[in-house]
C-alpha positions, 0 to 999 in steps of 0.5 A: 495520526492520519485518518482517512475515510473508507470512501472517497469521491475521486476521478476514475480514468477507465473508458467506461467512467472518465468522471469522478465516482465513489471509490472504496479505500483500503490500505495496500499490503505487500504480498507473500514473496514467491519462492520461485522468483529468479533472485530467490532461486539464485540466492538459495543456490548460492547459500547451499553448502559450506561457507556461511553467509554469502551476501551482505545482510543489511543492518543500517536501517535509517527510516522509521516509517513507511509511505502509506499506499491507498488502494482505490476501487471504483464502485461502478466499474471495479477499476483499482488504482493506487495513491501514495500519501506521506509517511506516518507512524499511525494510520487509520481508516475511519467511517466518519468524515472529519469536519472543522468542528470535529467528527461529523456523524 
């Protein structure tokens, strides 16, 4: 299980900052698919009428996990950046910072 603190001090590349500042950490989530994207419109047009499924349906899923993407927001200038971390099955955002002895309060 991966535990990440909710705040992180890291470099902000924006013109106003250009230094290490405190960032708010959240997990990136994929947005809802648009019904009017070109690929979706083309797919829906092809599917209409008789003839059943026209495009192949992917069934050979190999991966069991997804890469975790952290969304960092600078507290001073509100600049948002994204950082990927390794694959993991369980991910958690925590309030406390972990030390070598255990959880520090």
